C-alpha positions in Angstrom: -11.8 2.4 21.0 -11.6 6.1 20.3 -13.0 9.0 22.2 -14.8 11.5 20.0 -12.3 13.3 17.9 -12.6 16.2 15.4 -12.2 15.5 11.7 -9.0 17.4 11.4 -7.3 15.1 13.8 -8.4 12.2 11.6 -6.7 13.9 8.6 -9.7 15.9 7.2 -8.8 18.9 5.0 -10.2 21.3 2.5 -9.6 18.9 -0.4 -11.7 16.2 1.2 -14.3 18.8 2.2 -14.8 19.9 -1.4 -15.1 16.3 -2.6 -17.7 15.5 0.1 -20.0 18.4 -0.9 -22.4 16.3 -3.0 -22.8 13.8 -0.2 -23.4 16.5 2.4 -26.4 17.6 0.3 -27.8 14.1 0.9 -27.6 14.5 4.7 -24.7 12.0 4.9 -21.8 12.2 7.3 -18.1 12.1 6.6 -16.1 9.4 8.3 -12.8 7.6 8.0 -12.4 3.8 7.8 -10.4 2.7 10.8 -10.8 -1.1 10.6 -11.9 -3.5 7.9 -12.7 -7.2 8.3 -14.5 -9.0 5.4 -16.5 -6.0 4.2 -17.5 -5.0 7.7 -16.0 -1.6 8.6 -15.3 0.4 11.8 -15.9 4.0 10.7 -14.5 6.9 12.8 -16.9 9.9 13.0 -16.8 13.1 15.0 -19.3 11.4 17.3 -18.8 7.7 17.7 -17.4 4.8 15.6 -20.2 2.6 14.3 -19.8 -0.6 12.5 -20.8 -0.2 8.8 -21.4 -2.1 5.6 -21.8 -0.8 2.1 -25.2 -0.1 0.6 -26.8 -2.4 -1.9 -26.4 0.3 -4.6 -22.7 0.7 -3.8 -22.2 -3.1 -4.1 -24.1 -3.2 -7.4 -22.0 -0.3 -8.9 -18.6 -1.5 -7.6 -16.6 -2.8 -10.6 -13.9 -4.6 -8.6 -12.5 -5.0 -5.1 -10.5 -1.8 -5.3 -13.7 0.2 -5.4 -14.6 -1.0 -1.9 -13.5 1.0 1.1 -10.1 0.4 2.5 -8.5 1.4 5.8 -7.7 5.1 5.6 -10.5 5.9 3.1 -12.9 8.8 3.7 -16.5 7.6 3.2 -20.0 9.0 3.2 -22.2 7.2 5.7 -25.7 7.3 7.0 -26.6 6.5 10.5 -29.9 4.9 11.5 -31.9 4.5 14.7 -29.2 2.2 16.1 -26.2 4.6 16.5 -23.9 1.6 16.6 -24.6 0.8 13.0 -24.2 2.8 9.7 -24.3 2.3 6.0 -21.6 3.4 3.6 -22.9 5.1 0.4 -19.7 6.3 -1.2 -15.9 6.5 -1.0 -14.2 9.9 -1.6 -11.4 10.1 -4.2 -8.1 8.8 -2.7 -5.3 11.2 -2.4 -2.9 8.3 -2.3 -3.0 4.5 -1.9 -0.8 1.6 -1.3 -1.9 -1.3 -3.6 -0.8 -4.8 -4.4 -2.1 -7.6 -6.6 -4.3 -9.9 -4.5 -2.6 -13.2 -3.6 -3.2 -16.2 -5.9 -4.2 -16.4 -9.5 -6.9 -13.7 -9.4 -5.8 -10.5 -11.3 -7.4 -7.8 -9.1 -6.1 -4.9 -7.2 -6.1 -4.9 -3.4 -5.8 -1.5 -1.7 -3.8 -2.1 1.4 -4.1 1.5 2.8 -5.5 4.8 1.5 -4.8 8.5 2.0 -1.3 7.9 3.4 1.2 10.7 3.7 4.3 8.6 4.5 4.9 4.9 4.4 7.5 3.4 6.8 9.1 0.5 4.9 10.4 -1.6 7.9 13.2 -4.0 7.4 14.9 -6.0 10.2 18.7 -5.8 10.6 19.0 -9.5 11.2 19.2 -12.5 8.8 16.1 -11.3 7.1 17.6 -8.0 5.8 17.0 -8.0 2.0 17.7 -4.9 -0.2 15.8 -6.5 -3.1 12.6 -6.6 -0.9 13.1 -2.9 -0.1 13.3 -2.1 -3.8 10.0 -3.9 -4.3 8.3 -1.9 -1.6 9.7 1.3 -3.0 8.2 0.6 -6.4 4.8 0.2 -4.9 5.1 3.2 -2.7 6.1 5.6 -5.5 3.3 4.3 -7.7 0.7 4.9 -5.0 1.8 8.5 -4.5 3.1 7.8 -1.0 6.4 9.3 0.3 8.6 6.4 1.5 10.9 6.3 4.5 13.1 3.2 5.1 13.2 2.1 8.7 16.0 -0.4 9.6 14.8 -2.0 12.8 16.8 -4.1 15.3 19.9 -1.9 15.0 21.1 -3.2 18.3 21.9 -6.6 16.6 24.7 -5.0 14.5 27.9 -3.6 15.9 28.6 -1.8 12.6 25.6 -0.2 10.9 27.6 1.5 8.2 27.5 -1.3 5.6 23.7 -1.6 6.0 23.1 2.1 5.8 25.3 2.4 2.7 23.6 -0.5 0.9 20.1 0.8 1.7 20.9 4.3 0.6 22.3 2.8 -2.6 18.9 1.0 -3.4 16.9 3.9 -2.0 18.6 7.1 -3.2 17.0 10.4 -2.0 14.8 8.4 0.4 15.2 9.0 4.2 16.8 6.0 5.9 16.7 5.6 9.7 18.3 2.8 11.8 16.3 2.2 15.0 16.1 -0.2 17.9 13.1 -0.9 20.0 15.3 -2.6 22.6 17.5 0.4 23.3 15.3 3.3 21.9 18.1 4.2 19.4 16.9 6.4 16.6 13.2 6.4 17.5 13.1 10.2 18.1 14.0 10.7 14.4 10.6 9.2 13.4 8.6 11.8 15.3 8.7 14.6 12.7 6.8 12.3 10.2 3.9 11.9 12.7 2.5 15.4 13.0 -1.2 16.3 13.7 -3.5 14.9 11.1 -0.8 13.1 9.2 -1.1 9.4 8.3 1.7 6.9 8.4 1.5 3.4 7.2 3.8 0.6 8.4 4.7 -2.0 5.8 7.1 -4.9 6.0 7.4 -8.7 6.0 6.6 -10.8 9.0 9.1 -10.7 11.8 10.6 -7.2 11.0 9.2 -5.9 14.3 6.4 -3.6 13.1 4.2 -4.4 16.0 7.0 -3.8 18.6 7.9 -0.5 16.9 4.3 0.6 17.0 4.1 -0.3 20.7 7.1 1.9 21.4 5.6 4.8 19.5 2.3 4.5 21.3 4.0 4.1 24.7 2.1 0.9 25.6 1.7 -2.7 24.4 -1.3 -2.4 22.1 -0.1 -4.7 19.3 0.6 -8.4 20.0 4.1 -9.5 19.2 5.8 -12.9 18.7 9.4 -14.1 18.5 10.9 -14.7 15.1 12.4 -18.1 14.0 16.0 -18.4 14.9 17.0 -20.2 11.7 15.9 -17.5 9.3 14.7 -14.5 11.3 11.2 -14.8 9.8 8.1 -14.4 11.8 4.5 -15.4 11.8 1.7 -12.9 11.1 1.0 -11.2 14.5 -1.2 -8.5 13.0 -4.1 -10.1 11.2 -5.9 -7.0 9.9 -5.3 -3.5 8.8 -6.1 -0.8 11.4 -6.0 3.0 11.7 -4.7 4.1 15.1 -4.8 7.7 16.5 -1.5 8.6 18.2 -1.2 10.6 21.4 0.6 13.3 19.3 -2.4 13.7 17.0 -0.9 11.8 14.1 -2.3 8.6 12.7 -0.8 5.3 11.8 -2.0 2.3 9.8 -0.6 -1.1 10.8 -0.8 -3.9 8.2 -0.3 -7.7 8.4 3.2 -8.8 7.5 3.4 -9.6 3.8 5.6 -12.5 2.7 4.5 -11.9 -0.8 4.1 -8.4 -2.3 2.9 -8.8 -5.9 3.2 -5.5 -7.8 0.2 -3.7 -9.3 0.4 -1.2 -12.2 3.8 0.1 -11.2 5.5 0.6 -14.5 6.0 4.4 -14.0 7.4 3.9 -10.5 10.0 1.4 -11.7 11.9 4.3 -13.2 11.6 6.3 -10.0 12.9 3.5 -7.9 15.7 2.7 -10.3 16.6 6.3 -11.1 20.3 5.4 -11.6 19.3 2.9 -14.3 16.9 5.5 -15.9 19.8 8.0 -16.0 22.1 5.5 -17.7 19.4 4.6 -20.2 19.9 7.9 -22.0 23.1 6.5 -23.4 21.6 3.3 -24.9 21.6 2.8 -28.6 17.8 2.1 -28.8 15.2 4.3 -27.1 13.1 1.3 -26.2 16.1 -0.6 -24.8 15.0 -3.1 -22.1 18.6 -3.3 -20.8 18.6 -7.1 -21.1 20.2 -8.4 -24.3 20.1 -5.4 -26.6 23.4 -4.3 -28.2 25.2 -1.1 -27.1 23.2 -0.9 -23.9 24.6 1.7 -21.6 23.2 0.0 -18.5 24.8 -3.4 -19.2 28.1 -1.5 -20.0 27.9 0.2 -16.6 27.5 -3.3 -14.9 30.5 -4.6 -16.9 32.6 -1.6 -15.7 31.5 -2.1 -12.1 29.7 1.2 -11.9 26.3 -0.4 -11.4 25.9 -3.5 -9.1 24.9 -6.6 -11.0 22.4 -7.5 -8.2 20.6 -4.2 -8.7 20.5 -4.7 -12.5 19.1 -8.2 -12.0 16.5 -6.9 -9.6 15.4 -4.3 -12.2 15.1 -6.9 -14.9 13.2 -9.3 -12.6 10.6 -6.6 -11.6 10.3 -5.4 -15.2 9.5 -9.0 -16.4 7.0 -9.4 -13.6 5.2 -6.2 -14.6 5.2 -7.2 -18.2 3.7 -10.6 -17.3 1.2 -8.9 -15.2 0.1 -6.6 -18.0 -0.3 -9.5 -20.3 -2.4 -11.3 -17.8 -4.5 -8.3 -17.1 -5.1 -7.8 -20.9 -6.2 -11.5 -21.1 -8.6 -11.1 -18.2 -10.0 -7.9 -19.8 -10.5 -9.7 -23.1 -12.2 -12.6 -21.5 -14.6 -10.3 -19.6 -15.4 -8.4 -22.9 -16.2 -11.7 -24.6 -18.4 -12.8 -21.7 -20.3 -9.5 -21.9 -20.7 -9.9 -25.7 -22.1 -13.4 -25.2 -24.6 -12.0 -22.6 -25.7 -9.3 -25.0 -25.9 -11.7 -27.9 -28.2 -14.1 -25.9 -30.4 -11.2 -24.7 -30.7 -9.9 -28.3 -31.7 -13.4 -29.6 -34.2 -13.8 -26.8 -35.7 -10.4 -27.6 -36.1 -11.2 -31.3 -37.6 -14.6 -30.6 -40.2 -13.1 -28.3 -40.9 -10.4 -30.9 -41.3 -13.0 -33.6 -44.0 -14.8 -31.6 -46.3 -11.7 -31.6 
């Protein structure tokens, strides 16, 4: 539970204040979503932290799941006679967001965290270390407008960190990379500058990378539950079961998220070029401007792989993500077409009913 805090501590600034002006005229209050559980929200206000749900009008106007509040969102709420309850009437425009496709066959966006300044992409330096997974997280971070920082946890497990740092910097050029250990405290001080007053940090990573332990070290006490990882593959079970905004003693904020064994990309075509800037630079030498760097002739990217200038694994990762995004775009177009046909049928039936009724008069 929070004590009463001022809005600036929660990340409020002039941009949000201007966006909130229409809501203020309706006698609503600004608050930040600190916890979400099946459309029930804990909202942090300057005075209190009521449980809230969205209004009926909000629910009616929401086009998809991404329109609903997410942890980190600034919302306009109304309090009633019971100060422990509130109603959310609107969500302020997001300055940034971290999104993924919802799990399963449904083609919808899930906003994992909103209004994040920096995202810590946490990877364990054990048997679960995976540069390809780091690339995937980077694509999503760049697309959401969030500055990424790679945190290599469990540094105490490796006698020589140089190969891991070199490999990580190769897949994340121009991105800060920090090797840390929650066991020894190594490198933790380097994370402090990212967590200034009113700034929001999100922690993202697969199960078992040590996010909860890392958060406990930053907080200075065991707030988050932790579990041991499996010895055979260094994978863990989901310890964190929900997303939560936590106010740090230093005045910064952090958002913990459940470990994601599957991160399906969402609308990240533009960010693919940012994550693979080395491939984008090479693409200027390709014969065709729309070269996909797969089987096209005189491809400068494939030539660089053949010369050993570009790692084949990185090229394969790029092609895999490119194909995934193309398949996703196709699927999204199919869903949009099916929805348009459904709406056309509804309108057609309504029109037929109207003319039948009119003909009886």
